[in-house]
N, C-alpha and C positions, 0 to 999 in steps of 0.2 A: 533208413530209417529205424528199423528194428533194432542196430546195433547202438548206434547212438542212446535210445531210449535206455534199452538196458545197461548201457554203461552208467547213464545217468542215476540209474534208479539202485542199480550196485554201490556207486557212492554213496548217495543220499541216505543208505542205510546205516552209513557210518557216522552221519552229523547227529548232533543235539536235535532234539524239537524244533527249539527255537528256528536255527537253520534251515532246516527243513521247511519249517514255514512261511518265511522270506524268501527262499527260494520259489515255493509255489504262488506266492503273491507276485512277486516278481514276473512270472509267467501268464498268471491270471489277470493280471491289468494289461497286458498286450491281447490277449485272447479276447475279454469283453470288449476293450475298445481299440480296436486293430488303427484306426485311423490316427489315435493320439500319438504323436510323434514323442512327446515327453515321457511315455513307456518305453518305449522302444531305445533310449539311450542311458545308459548308467554311468556316472562319472564314478570312476576308480579310486578317489580319492574321498568319497565318502567313506566315513567309519564301517558305518554296517555291510554295504558293498564289497569295501576292504576286508572286514572280517570274513564273511562268508566265501571270497573267493581262496582265502586261505585254507578252507576246507579240501581234504582229498579230493580230488576229480571235479571240485565245481567249476574251475575256471574251464578246462576241459568240457564240460559239461555244456555250458554256455557256447564255446564255440562252436561244440559238435550240432546244438542246437540250430546255427544260424547267426549266431551274434561274431561279431569282428571287432577287431582294437581300430579305432581311428587313429586316421593320419599322426595326428600330434600325440598318440600314445596316449591320453589320459582317460578313454572312456570309452565301452562295450557298445556297440552299435547293431540294431537291427534292420535290413534295408526293409525298402515301405512295402517291396514287391515279396519279401520271404515268405515263403510257405508257413504257414501256421500248424499245420498238421502236425509236425512233431513238437510243438511246444503243448498242443491239445494232448499226444498221445503221454507226454512226461508228466503232465496234470494227473493223468489217470495213475501212471507207475508209480506215483512218489506219494499217494495217500497214507495215509497213517496205516489203517489196516494192511494195505498192500505190501507196504516195506516191512511191517511185522511179522508178517506170513511169509515173506521172500527169506528174513533173517534169522529167525527161530524156526529150528525142526521142529515138527511134532513128536511128539511121546516121550518116551524115557522114564526113568524111576524118579520117585521122589530125592531130593538132594537138599540136604539143609547146609548153609552157609553162616556162620557166624561172623557178625562185621563187628569190629571194636573202635571205637571211636572215646576217647579219653578213658574214662572209669567206666563206658556203659559195655555190655556185651550183648547185643541183641542177633536172636536167630532167625534167618529169611528163610521161608520155604520154595524151593525153586523143583528144577526138574534136572535130571542130570544132562539131557541133549540141550540145554541152554546155555547161551554164551554169558559174558561179562558184560555187553548189553542190558541183558535182561535184569543183571544184576543191579546193575546202574539204576535202571527203572523201576527196579521194588524200592531202592534206597529212595529215590525220588519221592514216592510215595507212604513212606514211612515215617509215620508221627514220630517216635521215639527217637528217631536220629537227625530231626529237626529240619525233616522234606529238603534235604538238601540237592539243588538243581546240578545235574549231571555236569554241566559243565564248569561246576565248582567241587568236584571229586575229584580223588587220587587215590588211587587203591593201589595197595602194597603187600607184599606175601611175602613170604620165606622168613630166612633169618641170615645175616642180617635183612631188615626190609627191603625189597626192592618194589618199583612199579609193575605192576601185573602186565605180562606183555601175552596178550592174546591172539595174537594173527600166527596163520601158517607163514610160510613162503611164497604162496600163491597169494595170500591175500586174504584169504576166507578165515571164518573166526573159530577157534576152537571152543568147543564145549565144556563145561564146568567139569564134567567126569574126566575128560582128558587131561587137565592141565591137573586134576588132584586138588581143587580149588576147594576148600574145607573152611576157611580162617582166613579174612583180610582184615586190615587195619583201613581205617578212612578217615583221612585227611581234608581240610577245608582249603582249598588253593589259596583262596582269597586272605581270609585270617594269617596263612605261613607268610603271604606278601607282605601283607603290614607288618609282622613281627620284622621280617628282613628289612625292609625299607627303613623301618624307624632304629634297626640296627647297623644300617648301610652294608647289610652282607647279599640285599639284590643285586642283580644283572639286569639289564636290557630285555635279554631273551626271557627271563620269567617275569618280568614286567608284562611284555607284548603277550605272553600267553595269557595271561589274567586279562588284559584290556581285549583281547581280542574274542574274550567268551560272549555273545548275546546276554547271557542269565547274569553277568556282572555289569552291564550298561548301566542300571540305575544307580549301583553302589558305586560305580565308577563318577558317576554325575555328581551326586551327592558328597564324594570326596574327593572332589576335584584338583581343589586349593592342595589339600594334602601330597595327592598323590604327585603334582606338578612342582609342588616344592622339593620333593624329594626326587623327582628325574632331576631336576635342576644341580642338586647336589649331588646325585648318581653322576651328572655327566662333566662335573667339575672336576671328580676325581679321577675320571680318565684319562691321566696325561700322557700315558706311553705308549706301549705296546697294544694298540686296541683291536682286535680280531675284528674282521669284515662282517662275521655274522653279528658282533654288538653293536656295530655301525649300523646296519641295517636294521637291526631289533630298534636300536634308538630312534631312527628316523621313522618308522612305523608308528610308535610311541607319541611321539611327539605332533606328530599329523592328527594324532587324536585328539590331545591335550591341548595344541597350540594349532588350530585348523588353518590349511592355508586359504587364501583368498581373504581371510581378517585380517582387517590394517591393522588393528590393535594386536591381535596376536602375532602379526610377521613384527611389529614393534618389540614387543616381548621378545621375539627370539633375537632379534637382534643384539637388544642390551644384554640377554643372556650370554651372547657370543663375545661381546665385550669384556664381561665379568670376568668370564672364563679366560680370555686372554691376559687381561691383566694379572691374573691369580698364577698364570701359566709361568711368567716370570719369576725371576729368582726372590722370594719373599715379597712379591707385589710391585708396585711404583718402587723405585730406587729413590734412594734420599738424596737430596741435594747438593750439589757443590757449588761453590762460588763463582759466580758470573767472570768470565776473563778481566784482567787487568792491562792496562797498557796500552799502546798503540796498537796492538797486533791487528792481522788483518779479520779475525774473528770478533775481536772488543770494538773494530769501526762498526762492523756488519751490525751486530746489536746493536750498538748505538743510535745508527741511524734508521733501523727498523720501529725501536721503543720509541724516539723522538718521531715518528711517524703516526703513533699510536697503534704499531701493531702487537699482535700477542705472539710475545717468541718465548723461547725456552729460560725463563726467569728464574734461575735455579735457587736464590735466595742465599742466605750464609749459612754455612757449616762448618764444621771443624776439620773436615776430613774429605778429603775427594772421594768419589763413589767408584765403585769397580766398574769397568767398561769394558766390552768386548771389542779389540780394535782389529778392522777388517783392511788390510792393505790390498788395494785393487790394481791389476796391472790394465790399463786400456788397451793394450795389442792382445790380450787374451783374457777377456773379463771372466769368461765360462770358467776355464780351468783353474784361474786364479782366486776365484769366489770359489768354486765347490769343493775344490780339494781340501782348501782351510776350515771349510766350514763343515764336511763331512770326516775331516779327521779332528776337531775339536771335541773337548770336552761338552757334555749337553748343560750343565752347570754354568759355563761360561758364555754359551751361546745365549742363554736367558738373560746375561745382563744388559743394559741399557747398550746401544750399539754404536761404533764410532766410525765411521770410514774414512779414509786416505786413500788417494788416488798417487800412485806411482810417481816421481818427480814434479808432483805439485805441490805448492803450499798453503792452498787453501785449506782453512779450519771448517769441520763438521757441525753446524749449530742446525742441521736438517735437510738442507739442502742436498748436500752429498747423497746422504740416506736416501733421499727420494732417487735420485738419480743412480744410484746403485740399481735399487731394486729394475728401476726403467729400464736401463743398460744391461742388467742379469736378463731379462725376461727375453730381451731380444737376441740375446749372447746363444740362446737354446737353441736358436734355429741355425746356428754355426755348428753344434755338436753333433758333427755327421754322424750317423751310425745309432746315435743316441736317442735324437728327438727328429722330429720332421714337421713341416709344416700342411695342414689340410688344404683341400682346395679353398676353403673359406678364409684362409691365412691363420689358425688356431692351432698351436700348440699340441704334438700327440706323440708319445714314443714310438721310436722306429721301431718295426716289428722284430719279432726275437731273433729271426735268422741273421739281421741286419747289426741289432746289438749284440751279438755274440761274434759274430764276424768283427765288429770294431772293437770289441773290450772280450776276448776268449776267456778270462777269468771269470768265474761266476761271482765271487765274493767281491771282487775289484767293481763287477759292473754293477753289482746292488749297491755297495756303497755309494757307486755315481749317482744313482736314481733318488737313494736314500738322502744324498747331501741336496739334492735338490728340491725335495721335501721338507727339508730342514729351512731352505732358506725362503719358501713359500708360507710355511709356520711362521717363522720371525718376522717376514713383512706383516702378519696378522698380530702378534703379540706387540712389536715395536710400535706399529701403528696405534696401538692402546695406549700409549704414553704420550706424555705432554709432549708438544702441543696437539695431540689426538687429530691428526691430518694423515690421510690414508697415503700408505706406500704402495704402489701399484707397481706390478710387474709389467712390462713393456708388451706382450703379446699376451694373448688370452690364452687358457687351455680349452682344448677340445671338448664338445661336451658330452660325448661318448668315454672319453676318459674319466670325467669327473664322476662321472655316472657309476662307473666301476670302481674308482675309487670309494664312493657311496653304498659299494653295494647292490646299487638300482642296477642290476643286470637284464638288456632287454632280451624279453623268451620267445614271442611271437614274432613271425617273421613280419606283420605289421609293426611291431616294436622295434624291431632291428632296421626295417626301411625307413624309420620314422629318423633312427638316430643318424642313420648313413646321410640322410637329407639335409640333415640340420648342418651339415660340412660341408656342403657343395656350393657353387656359385650357381644364382640363381638361370645365369647367362647358359651356364655350362653344367647343365645336372649329369648324375651319373644315371645311366640307362639301368641299372640293378634296383634304383629306389622308386622307378617308375610302375604304374599299374600294368601299363603293355607288357612289362615284362613276365608278370605272371597271368596275365588275360590271353596273350596273344601266341601262336605256335612258334617253335624256335625257326621255322623256315620262314615265317613271314619276318621274323628279326634278322634275319641274316645269320642266324648263329648255329643253325643246324650241322653239328659232327663239329663243332667248333671249341665245344665246353668239355670238361672233362672234371672229375671229383678233387679236385687240387686245385693248388694256385702258387706262382711262385714269387714269393716277395721280394726278394733280391735274385739278381743273375745266377744261377747255378744252384739255386736253394728251393728244392720243390717240397711243398706240403702236402700229405695226401689227407682229404677228410676221412677217409674209409682205407682199409686197409685195397692196395692194388687202386688207389683212387684214380691217380695218374693214366691210368691206362682206362678206367669206364668212362665212358661218353653218356654226358646228358641227354635225355631223352626229354620229350612233352611229359610223359608219364612221371620222372623224379625230378622236375624241372625246380619246384618249389622246396623240395629237402636239398636240392645243390646250392641253392640262393641260401636259403637259411644258415646251412652249413660255410660258406664263404661267407658271410657278413657276420656271422659269430665268431669266427678266424678272428678275420680283419679287423672289428669294431669291440672284441673281448678278449678270444684267447690269444692273438699275438700279442697283447699289451699287457696281461696278467702279472708277469713276475715283474714290469715295471712300475705297474699300480703297487703292486704289496710292499714292493721297497720306497717308493715316494710315500704311504700314508704310513709306514712307519715313521718316516722322518718326520712328516706334518705331525703326527702325535706326539712325536719326541717334543716339540716346541708349543703348539698350541694345544695339546688337547685332540678329544674328538667333535670340540661344540660344533665347531664350523660346518664338518663332514655330517654330523646329526641334525641341526639344525636349519638350516638353509637348504633350500632347492637347489638344483644344479646350474640353473642361469643365475640365483642369487650370488651361489657361492663364484663362479667366473667373475662375477662382477665385484663382488667384494675382494680379488686376488688383483682385476686387473682394471676394471672401471671400466669405460667405454672408449672408443677406438675413434670416433666421430664425433664432433663438439656440434650440437642442433643450434638452431637460433635459438629454441627454450632456454638452451644451456648458457647461449650467449646472456641473455637477458640477467639470468640468473648471475654471472661472472660481474656483469655491470652493476648489478644491484651490491654484490659483495665486494666492491672495488671503492676504498679510501682513497679520496683525490686530491692532494695540494691545493690549494686555492690559487697557486702559482701556475699549475699547469692544467686548470679545469677546461681550458679552451683545447691544448692539442689532448685532452684525454676525449673529448667528446668528438675532435675527429677521427682518433683512432676505434672507438667503440665503434662510430658511424660506417668505418672504412670495414671493420670486422662485421658488422653487421649484413651491410650489402653493399659494399664496396669492393675494392679490388684487393682488400686484405682477408676474404672469408676464406681462400683457399690457405691461408697461412694462419688458423687458428690454432693448431696442434703444434706447429713450430715456435708460434709466439708462448704459447703454454709452456713448453720445454724450457723454451731460452729464461722464462722469469722464474720458474717453480721446481726444474730438473725432472720434471716428467711430464711426458704428452699424452697422459690418457685423465680423461675425465672421469673425476670421482662421481658413482652414484647418488653417494650421502652426500649431500654439500653442505650441510649444517656446521662443519666447523672451518669448511671454506672460506678463506679472507684473500684479499689481493691489494697491494696498494700501487698508486704510481705516484712518484715524488719527483721535483725537480733536480737539476745538474747544469752544473756551467757547460756554457757553450751556447753555438748557434747552429745555421742551417748546415753546417758543414761536420759537426759532432755525431757523431753512431751513439743511442739508446745504449745503457748498461742496464742488468740485472743483479738483483741480491736476490738467489732461490732461499737462503734462510727465511728470509720472511716474504717471500711471494711478493718481490717487490719490481716493477719496472719503472726505470730512471731515464727522463726525457728529457732534452736541452729543449732549449727554447724555439721552438722552430717557428717559422713565421707564415708558413700555408700547411695544409693538409699536404701537398705534394711532396713538400722538403721531409714530412716525418713520414710519408711511407717509402720513399725513396731508401733514405738513412735507416729506415729500421729493415727492410730487406735485405740492404748491406748486410747490416751487424745481424741477422738472423744467418746469413750465408757465410759468414766468417765465423761466426759462433764467439763474438765479440761479448764473452764473459768474463772481463777481468776484475771483477767483483762477486764473483761465484763463492758464496759460503755455504 
């Protein structure tokens, strides 16, 4: 207990007064009301808690005092039976007078420091043994300097001016005499930030540095609209190579400005993403071109869809055709035929409106082929051996680095392939923002741990790593490394004694050591948790970091950083891939969004009855793919439209589809049984002769 309390006291001596007070309040609440469960759980998404945990040693301090990360990874929790003695001791050790006594040596000669702020020159009297912390406190009390809170102060010295560095290599504080600090320049971080935001010079790292300071909470609250407006403009400017540090800082900023859990804030975030996606296209939404003329397949499909009242791409009249990016796809090798062309194409061409053509097929792209392309590409990634693989839950994740290197030894080529994949995922977001504004969904979801690495949300604690692992496991076959027993029970009881080393073998013949000589180091109960953390860290983060870096670059080139910064990992996964299961509630929405021709109202009724609770329940996804080109259900269904129209034929005819308008055409079936049997036959044969 003594070491933990001492570490907390040492760390707290470096924090601002506001952060120390918040830390003490959280401890005091538990000590004063130990039976109150609400005081034992802290949401990591809470802005003040998140800000406190950014302070050096704060997160480690809570963990040392008995808190742990919850299994869902979003809270710190203190067990009901936890010993409260360390909390009481920490309260004593973080009292202001104790911290001041422990951080400032006694004695020293008089030491005068001149503080310059604009035209002001103010002399402050301290001692030679004092640290910069004492100087900051003196500035905070100085009326002539505006009593600037420590969290808004930036002190610079030397020429050219540089931020004052007051820590030794061991983390202890240097004295003013040791630094020879006689003159400093004082800047107000908030004033500087506002000026940079107005001029468009700021970065999200700078913005987050300001937002996380408690002393700025009031001014941030009063200036929220201005800050949010500038942050939106800033995220729209970040179009290409966005460092992961910027993505991570942007996510932290928007969590404060658009709090998670607020439905209005979520809608605002989604609208901002859509706006950024349109802006990412070459010059925004493309100009229109004339609709197809004559009797071609595309013209027939558009005419039929328009006659049914469907909203299709009505281009209107234009004097010149618009530039498009033509992507020719080989169904026999979807992955390579798509990713190689996209990876090698100029970004400017990729930002044009997409037109898809499948090799040796006459169908023209009025929307359906685009949906089919992204659906099929997502599925094809699973066949790219050595580059991608499936998690137990069926999600896409890059193969471990040794497997990728063996499959594609040349680093530049390997990175270009992952970058090309990122471009395609980014293209899906941008193209979906164009008329008719319907989602273009990839056929398989990305694994949550991979998306978190893309966003810079790296799991750090063992609890967070286990939660990330468990998110991609089947409930019927969980990974033993994600269980509480793995940490609680001895290795002998688990049948693992002498079986584990500080290494892994991601592919046959390639051993990765977690420490020097790791393959020879046997895991014991003493170091079991260190091994588990190292193993999960490599599997969930380290082994896929190269792929994530290249993939992130590709996404940024096409869609910018908005989706990475504004959406949570589950939201981004669904934005890219929707949902694989179509629920009963989804079927209710599907039916509600369907326009039915009066000539086929009876057959449509039979169809939806069988999809809702009859023989066709298992065929929901196949029918969606048959009719729209994609078997993924969009999470946002506001733009979803579907149509059921008549076609010639009776009980022996097969239904057809026009995917450009999400249209299903039904013959004049006389019974539900005939409809079911012929529809199943059409789904089996892929009878989509009118696919457009």
